N, C-alpha and C positions, 0 to 999 in steps of 0.2 A: 826415602833411603832404604836400600836393599839389605837383606840379611848378610850378603857377602861383604858389603862395605862395613857393616857393623863388626863382622868377624875380624876384618883386617885391622880394626882399631883396638881389639881386645889386648894384643901384646903391649900396645902403647899405654893402655890404662893400667895394666899390671906393672909396667916399668915405672909409671908415675907413683903407684901405691908403694912399691918397694923403695923408691927414692925418698918419698915422704916418711915412710917408717924408719929408714936409716937415719934421716936427719933428726927425727924425733928422738931416736935412741941416743944419738950423739949428744943432743941437747940435754938429755936426762943425765948423761955422765958428767956434763959440765955443771949443771944445776937442775935439780929435780923440779924446782918451782917454775923454771923457764919451760921445761918439758910440759908440765901440767897446764900452764897458761896457753902454750901454743896448741896443744891437743884439744883443749876445750874450745879455743877460738876456731879451730878447724871444724869441730862438731857444730858449733853455733852457726858458723858460716854455711855449712852444708844444710842444716835444718832451715835456716832462713831462705836459702836458695830453693829448697823443696817447696816452701810456702809460695815464693814468688812465681816459680814455674807452674805449680798447681793452680794458682790464682789466675795467671795470664793464659793458661792453656785449658781452662775449665770448659770452654765450648767444644773442645775436642773429645772430652771424656764421655763415654756412654753410660757411666755410672758415677756416683758421688763418693766413691771410696777415697780416691786420692785428694779430692777437695777437702774432705774431712781430715785426712792425715796431714795435709799442708797446714790447715789452721791449727791443729793440735800441736804440730812440731814447732810452730811459731812461738807458742807459749812455753813449750818445753825448752826451746832455745833461750827464752827469757830467764827461766829458772836456772838453766846451766850457766848463763852469764853472771848471775848473782852468786852462784856457787863458785865460779872461778875467782870472783873478786873477794869472796869470803874465805878463800883457801888459806891455810896456815902459812904465814910468812909474807903474805901480800900486804897486810897492814891497813886495809881500807876500813874494816869494821873493828874498831878498837874495843877492847873489853870482851871479846869473844875468842874461844879457842877452836880447835879442829872440829868440835862437835857441830858447829853451825854449818860448815861446808858439807859435812856428812848428812845432816838433816835435809839440806837443800837438795843434795844428790838423791836421797831416797824419795823426796817429794816429786822431783822431776821424773824419776823412773816409774813411780806409781802412775803419774799422769800419762807417761808414754805407753805403759803396758795396757792401761784401761782404754786408752784411745785406740790402740791397735785392736783390742777386743770388740769395741763398739762399732768401729768403722764398717765391718762387713754388713751390719744391719742396714746401712744406707746404700747398699749396692743397687737395690731396686725400689728405693723409696725416695720421696721428696726430701731434700735437705734445705732447711731454712737457715741461711748463712748468718743473718743478723742475730737471731736468738742464740746461735751456736757461739759466735764471738762473745756475746754477753755472758754466757754460761762459763766459758773458759776464763774470761776476765774475772768473774766472781770467784771461781775456785782458786785462781792464782792469788787474788787479794786475800782470801781467807787463809791460804797457806802462809803468806808473808806476815799477816797479822798474828797468826799463832806462833810465829818464830820471833818476831821483833817487838810485839806489843803485849800480847797475852802470855807468851812464853809457855804454852801448854803442849807444844809438839814434843813427843817422847825423845829422850836422849838416844843418840846413835853411836857415839864414840866418846870414851872416857880416857883422858890422858893417863898413861901408866898402866892401864888395864886393856884397852883396845876396843874392839867392837862390842856393842851391847847385844843382848838377846833379841831385842826388838829389831835391830839393824839386820842381824843374820836371818831372823824369821821373815822379815820383810823381803829380803832378797829372794828367798825361796817362794814366797807368795807371788812376787813379781815374775819369777821364772814360770810358775804354773799359769799365770795369766797370759804370758806370752805364748806358751804352748797351746792354750785354749784359743788364742787369736789365730795361731797357725792352722789349727783344725777348722776354725770358722772360714778362713780364706780358702782352704782346700775344699771345703764343702761347696763353695761357690766358684770352683775352679773354671766352670764353663763361661764365667763372666770375665775371665782374664785371658790375655794372650799368654801362651805357654812360656815364652821367654820372660815376660813380666812376672808371671806367677812364680817362676823359679827364683828370680831375684828377691821378690817380697818374702818368700819362705826362707831363703838363705839369710836375708837381713834379720828376720826374727830369730832364727837359730843362733846367729852370731851374737845377737843381743843377749840371748839366754846364757851363752858362754861367758860373755862379759860380766853378767850379773853374778854368775857362780864364782868367778875369780875374785870379786869384791867381797866374798865371804871369808877369805883366808888371811888378809893382811892384818897385822897388829899395829903397824905404824903407817901414817899417811904417805910416807915416802918409800913403802915396800915395793918389791918387784911385782907382787900380785896386783898392786894398784896400777903399776905401769902397764902390765899386760891387759888389764881390764879397760884402760883408756884406749889402747890400740884396737881392741875388739870393737869398742864403741864407735871409733872413727870408721872402721870398715863397715859396720852395720848401717851407719848413716849414709855412707857412700853407696852401698848397694840399693838402699831405698831411693836415693837420689837418682841412680841409674834407671830404676823402675819408673820413676815419674817422668824422666827425660824421654825414655822409650815410648811410654804411653801417650805423653802429651805432644811430642814432636816427631818422633821417628815413625811410629806405627798407628797413628790415629785412623787413617783411612783403611788400613788393613784390618783393624779391629772392627770398623764399621761394616766392611764387606763380609767379615766372618759372621757377624750378628745377622746380617741380611740373609746369608746362606742358611744359618740355623733356623731363622724364621721361615724361610722358604721350605725347608725340609719338614718343619713342624706343620706347616699348612698342607703340604702334600699328604703327610700321614693323616691329618684330620679329615682331608677330603676323601682319602681312601676309606677311612673308617666310616665316614658318613654314607658313602656309596654302599659299603658292605651292610651297614645298618638299614639303609633304604631297601636293599635287596631282601634282608631278613624280614622286615615289616611287610613287604609285598607278599612274601611267602606265607606269613601268618594270616594276612587278610585273605589270600586265596584259599587257605585251609578253612578259615572261618566261613567263607562263602560256600564251600563244599558241604559243611555241616547243615547249612540252611537249604542248599539246593537239593541234596540227595536224601531220600528217606531211608534207602538201603545203607546199612552200616558199612558193608564192604566197599561200596563206591565212595563213601565219604573218607574212609581211612586210606584208601588207595591214593587219593589226592593229597591227604595229609602226609603220608610217608614220602611221596615224591617231592613235595615242597620242603619237607624237613631235610631230605638229602641235598636239595639245591642250596638251602640256607646254610647248612653246615659243611658242604662240599664233600659229604660222605659218598662212597661209591656204592654201597649196598645197604639194605635195611629191611625191616619187617615190623609188623605189629601183631602181637598175640594176645589172646584173651583166655582167662582161666575158665575151663569148662565147668558149667554149673553143677553137673552131677558127679563127675569124676575128679574134680579139683586139679586137673592137669591143664597145661597150656595147649590151646588150640590156635594154630596159625591162621589168622583171618586174611592177611595180605602178605604173601611172600614176595621176595624180590623177583625181578623179571627173569632171572636165570633159573628159577625153580629148584635151586640146589637146597640141600638140607641145612637147616639152621638149628638143629637139635644136637645136644651132646649127651653122652652117657652120664647119668647122675653120679656115678662112682668115680669118674675121672677127676683127679686133683689138678685141674687147670684153672687159671684165673677167669676164663670166660664163664664157667659154671659158677664159680665163687662170687664173682662180681654181680652176676644176675641175681643170685640168691640173696646177696646183701642188699641189693636194690629193692627186692621184694619185701624183705623183712623190715628194713628201715623206712621204706617209702620215699627214698631220695635218689637223685641221679648219681650214677657211678660210672666211671670210665677207666680204661687201662690202655697204655701206649707201649709201642715197641715190643709186641708179643714175639715177633720173629727173632729178635736179638736176645730174648730171655731164655731161661732154662726150660721153659714150657713149650718151646716152639715145635718139638717133635711129638707132642701129645695130642695134636689135633687129629680128629678121626679122618680116615681116608674117605674121600668124596665130599667132605665138608668144604665150604667156601674158604678160600685162602685169605686169612685174616691177619693183619698186623696190629691194628688198634680197633677198639670197639667201645661203645657207650650204651648204657641201658637207662631208660627213664620209665618209672612206674606209671601205670594208668590207675588213678585213684578216684573212687566214687564213695562218698559218705565215709571218709577216713578208712576205706578198705581198698587194698590193692587188688584190682580185678584184671590186670594184664600188664603188658610191657611193650615199650617201643625200643627197638634196637637198631643201631646204625653202626657201620664199620668202614674201615679202610679210607680214612681221610688222608689226603696227601701230606698234610702236616699233622702234628699231634693234636688230639682233642684237648680243649682247655675249658675254663669256667664259663666263658661266653657260649661255647657250644653246649655246655650243660644247661645253661639258662634257656637257650633256644629249644633244645630237645625237651626240657620240662614244659615249655609253653606249648609245643606241638602235642606232647602227651596229654596235657590238660584239655586241648581241643579234641583229641581223640576220645578222652574220657567223657566229654560232653556229648559227642556223637554217639558213643555207646549207651550212655544213660538215656538219651533221647530215643534211641532205637528200642531199648527195653521198655520205656514208659509207653511208647506207641503200641508195642505188642500187647502190653497189659491192658491198655485202654481198648484196643480192638477186641481182645478176648472178652473183657467185661461187657462191652457194648453188645457183642454177639449173644452172650448169656442173657443179658437183660432183655434184648429184643425177642429171644426165644420164649422167655417167661411171659412177657407182655402179650405176644402174639397168640400164645396158646392158653391164656387165662380164660376161665369160664365167665368171669365177670367183665363188664364193660369198663375200660380204663380210658379216661378222657382228660386231656390237659387243656386249660385255657390260659390266656395271657392277661395282663393287667387291664386290657380293654374289654375283656369278656369274650374274646374271640377264640374259637377252638383251634388248637395247634397240633393235637394228637388225637387219633381215633383208631382203636384197635378192632380186630375182626369181630369180637364179641359185642362191641358197641354197635357195629353194623347190623348184627343179627337181632339185637334187642330193639333198636330204634328204627331200623329200616333204611338209614342213610348210608351210602357208601362214603369212603374216605374222600374221594374226589368231590362229592356233593357238599360235604359238611365242613371240611377244613377251611378255615378263613371266615366262616359264618359265626354269628353271635350264638352263645350258649343258650339264649332264650328260645332258640328254635326247638329245643327238646323239653321246654318248660311250659306248662299250661298258661294260658293268657292271664288268668287271675293271679298268678304267682310271679309274673315277670317283674313287676315294679318292685316287689319285695327283694327279689334277687339283685336288681340293679342297686338299690339302696344299700343292701348288705355288702356288695362288692365295693362301692364307694366308701363306706364306713371302714371296711377292713384296710383299704389302701391309704386312707387319710389318717386314721387314728390307731391302726394296728389292732383293732378289736378282732377277736377270734371267737365268735359266738358258736359256730358249729365246726370250726377247724379242729381236727383231732377227735371229733365225736362221730358217732354213727346215728343217723336219723332216718326216719321213714317219711317219704313224700311221694308226690305223683309225678310221673314222667309223661311225655307226649311223643307218640309214635309219628312216623312220617305221614301216615294216613289220617292223622288227627285223633287217633284213639289214645285215651289216657289209661295208664296202668300204674299200680303201686311199685315203688322201688325203694331199696335200702341204700343209703348214700354214706360213704366214708370219705371225708375231704381232708386233704393236707396241702400245705403251702411250702414253696421253696423258691430260691433265687438263683439266677445265673447272670453274670455280668451286670449285677445291680438291678436287674429287672425281675419283678415278682411273677411267679406262675402258680397255678393251682391245679392239682391233680385229684380227680374223683374216681373212686371205685364204686360202680353202680351195679346192683344186683336186682334182677326182675323177681319180685316176690309175689307175683300174681297167683301162682299155684299154692304157695304157702298161705296166702290170704284166703283163697278159696277153701283150702283144707280147714283153716281155723273157723271160717264162717260155717262150713258144713258141720264141724264139730259142735258149734254153738246151736245151730238149727236142729241137729240130731238130738242134742240133749234136751232142748225145749220140747220137741215133738214127743220124745220118750216120756217126759213128765206128764204132758197133756194126755197122751194115750193111756198111760197107766191109770190116771185118775178117772178118765171117762169111759174107757173100753177095757174093762177087766176081762170081759168074756173073750177078747181077742188076744189073750196073753200069748198063745202059741205063735200066732203070726207076728205079734210084736217082738217076741223073743228072737225069731228068725231075723227080723229087721235089725234088731239090736246087735245080733252077731255080725251082720254085714257092716254095720256102722263101727263096731269094735275093730273089725279087721282094717277098715279104712283108717281108724284112729291109730292102730298099731303101725300101719304103714307110715302115717304122718309122724309118729314118734320116732320110727326108725330113721326117717328122713331128717328129723330134728337132731337125733344123736349123731348122724353122719355130719351134720353141720356144727357139731360141738367144737371141733378144732377151729373152724372159722370164727365161731363166737368167742372162743378163747383169745384169738388174735384181737378181736374187738375189745375184749376186757383188758388185754395187755396194753392196748393203745389209749385207753381212756385216761382222762386227766385225774380221776379219783383213784384213791388207793383201795382196790378191791381185795377182799380176803375171804377165806373159808376155814373154819375150825372144825375138826372132827369131834365126836362126842367126848373124847378125852381132853379136849382143849389144846390139841396140837394143830399147827397150821398145816394145811394140805395144799393151799394155794395163796400166794401173795403176788399182786400185780406189780409190774416194774415201776409204776408211778410212786411207790413208797420211797424209792431212792430220791426222787425229786423233792418229795414232801419232807421226809425225815432225815435224809442224808445217809441212811443205812440200806444195804442191799436186801432183796427179798430172801436170799439164802440165810442171812443173819437172823431174820425173824423165824424162819423155819427151823434153824438150828437151836434158837433160844426163844421159846414161846413167851417167856417173861420179859423179853426185851421191850415190849410195848409198855409194860408197867414201869420199867426202869427209866424210860425217857420222858415219862409224864412229869410235869412240873410238880414239886412236892405239895404246893398249895392246892392242886387239883387232884391229888391221888385219892383222897377219901371220896370225892364225888364220883370218880371212875369206879372205885371199889364198890360203892353202893349200887351203881348201875349194873355191874356184873352180877352182884348177888341177887338183885331183883330179877334180872333176865334169867339166871340159872334156876331161881326158885320157882318162878311162874311160867317158864318156858314160853315167853312171849317176846315180841320185838320191843325195841326202845331206842331212844335217842339221847345223846348227852354231848356237851361241848367241854373241851379241856385244852390245855396247852402242853406242848412238848418242847424238849430241849434238843436241838440239833448238835451234831459233833462239833461244829464251829462255835457253839455257845449261844446261837440265836434262838429265838422262841417263835413257834408257829401255833396258831389257833386251829384246832381240828373239830369238825362237826362229824360225830360218830353216830352211825345208824346200823342196827343189826336186827336180825329176826331168825327164829329157828327154821331148820330145813328138814322136811320129811319126804320119804319116798312114797310111791303110789300105795304101799301097804300100810302107811302110817308110821313106819320105823323112823326114829329120830336119827338124822344124819349129821347133826352138828349145827353150827351157827354160820350164817352167811351175812356179810356186812360190807359197808362202804365208809371210808374215811375221806372227808373232803377238806382241803386247805382253805379255811375261811379267814385267813389273816388280813387280807385286803378288805374284806367286808367289815371285820372288826375295827380296823383302822378308820374306815369310812363312818361306821356307827359312832365311834368315839369322837371323830371330828365333827359329826353332826350334833352330838350332845354338847360338845364344847361351843359350837356355833349357836345352839339354842340358849345356852347359858349366857353367852355374850350378848345375844339379841335381847334376852330378858333384862340383862343389866342395862343395855342401851335404852330399852323402852322405859325402864324406871327412871333412868337419868333424864331422858327426854321429857317425860311427864313432869319431873321435878323442875327442870329448867323452863318448861312451858308455863308452869304455874308461877315460877319466879318472874318470868318475862311478863306474864299478864299482870302480876302484882306491880312490877316496875312501871308498865305502861299506864295502869290505873292510877298509880301514885303521881306520875308525871302529868297525866290528864287532870288530876285533881289539883295538884299544886301549881301547875303551869297554865294550861288552857282554861280550866274552870275558873281559876282566880282572875285570869285576864278577862274572860267573858263576863264574870260577875262585876268587875270594875267597869267594863263597858256598859253593862246593864244599869248599874247605879248612876253612872255619869249621864247616860241618855235620859233616865227617869228624872234626874234632877234638872237637866236642861229642859226637858219637856214640861215639867211643872212650872218652871220660870217662864217658859214661852206662853203657857196657858194663862198665867197670872200677869203676863206682860210686865214682869218685874225686871229689875236690872239683870242683865245676862252675864254679869261677871262670874268668875269661878273657873270651873273646868271648861275648856274650849273644845270645839269639834276637832281641832288639830290634835289635842291630847288624846281624844277618843280614837282618832285614826291611828295614833302611835300604839295605843293599847291593842287595837285590832291587828296592827302589823306584828306586834310581839306574839300575838296568838297564832298568826299565820307562820311566823318563823319557828315557833315551837312545834307546830304541826309538821312543818317541813323537816325539822330535826328528827322528830320521832319517825317520820316516814323514811328518811335517809338511813336511820339506824336499822329499820326493818328491811328495806331494800332500796339502795340508791337508784333514783329514777334515771340519773345520767348513765347508769350501766346499760340501759336499753337505748338511750339516745346517742351518747358519745362513745361508749365502748369501755372496755376494761382498763386500757392504758390511761385514759383521762380520769376514770374513776379512782384508780390507784394513786394518781398524782393528787387528786382532791383529798383522798384519805390521808396521804402523807402530810399535806399542808395542815389539815385539821389536827392530826396527831401531834405535829410540832407545836401547835398552839398550846396544847395541854402539857406536853413533855418536852419543853424547850431544851433541857439539858442533854437530850439524846440526839446525836448526829445521825442522819439517815442518808445513805447513798443508794439511789434507785437507778437501775440500769435496765433498759428494755431493748432487746435485740430481736424483735418479732413484729410483724405487721398485724394490724388489727384484724384484717380479713383472714389471717391464718388461724385465728382462734375460733373454734366452733361456738355458736351462741350459748348452748347449754353449759359450756365449760366456764363461762365468764363469772357467773355467780359462785361457782365452786372455788375458782381461784381467789375471788374477792373474800369469801368466807375463811379460807385457809389463811390468807394474809391478815385478815382482821383478828382471827383467833390467835395467830402467832404473835402479833404485835401486842395484844392484850396480855398474853403470858409474859412477854419481855418486860412490859411496864410493871407487872405485878411481882415477878420472881427473879429476873436475871441480874438486876442491878447493873445493866450494861449502859454504856454511854456512846456506843456506836453500833449501828445496824446496817447491813447491806441487803438490799432486795434486788434480785436479778430474775427477770422473766425473758426467756429467749427460746429460739427455735434452733435445734441441732438436728440437721438432716430431716427425718420424718417424725420427730417427736418434739413435744413442748416440755420445757424444764423450768420449774419454779424453785429458786434457791434463796433461803433466808438464813443469814448468819449474824451472830452477835459476839461481843467480847465480854460477856457476862461471867457469872460464877459457875454456871453449868450445873448439871445434876447427873445422877446415875440412872440411866434408862431402865436398868434391870430392877432396881430397888424402889424407885419412886412410885408412888401410888398413881395409877393411871386415872386422871380425872376426865371430865367431859371434854376438856380442851384438846388434849392429845388424841383421845379416842375419836372425837368429832373430826379432826383433821385427817386421821388415818382412815376412818370409814368413808368420809367424803371422797378421798382419793381412790380407795379400793372400789367403791360402788360406781365410780366413773371410769373403771377399767385402767386405773393408773397404779403406780408404785410409789410407796411412801417410805421415807427413811429418815431416822433421827440419829445423829451422832453427837454425843456429849459425854462429859465426865465431870466429877467434882473438881472445881477450880479451873476448868478448861472451857473454851468457847463452845457454843452450841450451833449445830448446823441442821436445818430442816430442808429436805429435798423431796419434791414431788415431780414425777414425770408421767407423761401420757403419750401413747403412740397415736399419731394422727391416722394411721391406717386402720387401727382398731376402732377409733371414733367414727371414721367414715363408714366402715363396714357395718357397725352396729347402730348407725343413725336411722331412726324409724322413718319409713316413707310416708309422709303426710302431705295432704294437699295444701298448697300455699294459699293463705288467705290474705287479702289486702290489708295493709296496716292502716289503722285509724289514727 
């Protein structure tokens, strides 16, 4: 049906409404009760028709609003029907006055208003019709029960008084609810046909007018009551027209409208997706430029071009803050090469926006500059700008530049700001990379100059011992060129007799991290290319790159120094000998001595010139080196004091008493006595004491000092060295503790050995000896009778055999207690099974669960007796102390380790407080000596768990290599 045809029927509808209203008004003049009944029947009929139409046309609705309204109005019509029957004068409900009809009216209006408010919620949601019917039926039942049975519904009308406050207040609440429902419908107006939307809203507003008129009447037959009913009929009729139009007149039109809206939404989403794809491609292209170009200008040129394409800006540039002058320097101007700078004094948004972006560190933009009051303030010759955007370049939370774009066809928005911020971040990364590369290149050039011009040989080797760096001084000292030596093993410059020690030291350093000579300066022999050995002084340090260790050595040829020292020694010896033997040649000897003194002075001069180099060595030693002047003030403290004490060298120089302050109070007197003795006798001495570091930890210090004199014998102070011996002290304490433990174990083992001997002797005496004695007496008696040919009654040979068998069993039992023979023949699993069976015979009340998840061949032979002894000792302790009635024994293999687990449900004990007897100590020591780990978990009143584990890899590596001998 077309809109034109609908419009042609509108006068007919208006004519019908006027006719109905005129008939109703005439009926009210005849009898108001007749008017009320007819008007309510009209409303009930319309509401029921709304339900029937909504129900039968539900497949045409694209939302559930009218279905919900149809069901709700069906129950509203039911309440209105009872209201009409209960009206004053009808006489259906005897014993009730006008209050009942008014109460039913308010209940129906509450249901109507709330239904109109809730219905928009189901415009785009699933509506379950069955539960909805049940909910309305339940609410209707509760309303009727509160009126007719419980009679708890508030009064709404009192004869002679009129409307109650509850009735009036409820009408206003219902009006507000209806207005809220109108707002909800208008909010979802896109889901309604415009014509339908207007009728729904008009129906709600007419209903509000109807409710307001019902707040004024004092008698149920008042004119206000009549007007309210007429408004109600009109409201129901408008909603009926909305349902008719939606369900029958315009269903396909609404469907086409929704399809059109969906198509437009899809087109917008597709356009946004393409735009986003274009932006991402520009970002990726800029990121590639950062990786492709090392030059910053080439990188940012690509970045600004891609930024302009992504944001559709016409012009743009990137500037960087000049390092020295603090002003912007344009790195990449736009292609037209016009000026992009403005006078700082001009009060225009362009300058202000950029300054704000710099200070805040965020993107800022400005649109429609030409139409603003600042359009005439742009400098002559500057680019013609209508809108612009600035994004700061930030490195380490500092603004270092700016990205600027301008003249987008449309205005800049937040999406452009996000894109510009992303391009600015990429430009910041490119700038930072450029600066880091320049710094690295400069540092590399400086380091290369220092190394290449150094007088000492500087050599680097890798973790394989191969030479990877060889400076010119190394070439001069050893005779190898870089091309000859790089890639060869470092043993090429080490004498043959020392090469194996070098290889072992390298392996030891790589595997255990031991640093015997690293960080120290040592003297050793070097090997020249021509096979000549010469003395060298070696300083070695280690470093890593990409997880690979490297070692760098600084080597100095000390051949001349050694010759000078040897010459000095020889000269001194010759001088003493010649003075003693050749006094008469004193003049010639003096001349010779003068020459030697000159040589010595030259040597000392050379040594003084090396003082700086030796100071570097002292600064890099691991010991804390120091020098006190005669007044007791520090004149030198090596940097190692920081590592040892936690205090800087400057702190000791500023406070000479700091050394006394950090000594542990218990050791202060020892140190004071040492200082007094050294000062009194002016001789060297050694002492050990403890210090307290700033973090509260303690360190052991080995202190050694001696007086220092110049060549004239003048006292120059004290020179000394402090060494951190904390690790050695810990090792000594651990060694002492181990010795005490071993002495304790030795005493315990001797005791148990004597007890075991005593037990075996007693068993031999009471068991085997008695059995053998009985056998001996029986045989002697039998032999006497045989010789006398007497009656051979009495003990028989079978009885003697039984005694012998008892002796054999007793021997086997003792032997099994000492070492089960089946352990070597059948293995540990069979032996443990035998042990459990024997144990159950003695302790039948203890239930034992044994689980083995390991193959016999997976257990090394030497481990079997250890496992058996641990199980034997653990079960003995359980029977003596635990009071357990259940024990679980588990022996299994987990990956590359063996695990033995013994648990019980006994009373437990405190492992910290219980006295460690031989049982626990024996199990622990057996496990530890076999390279295993032993753990006990228990507590008072809790179960006990004993766990021992062994690594098969360690057992295989440590298994001694012995020749196999055939088994007998």
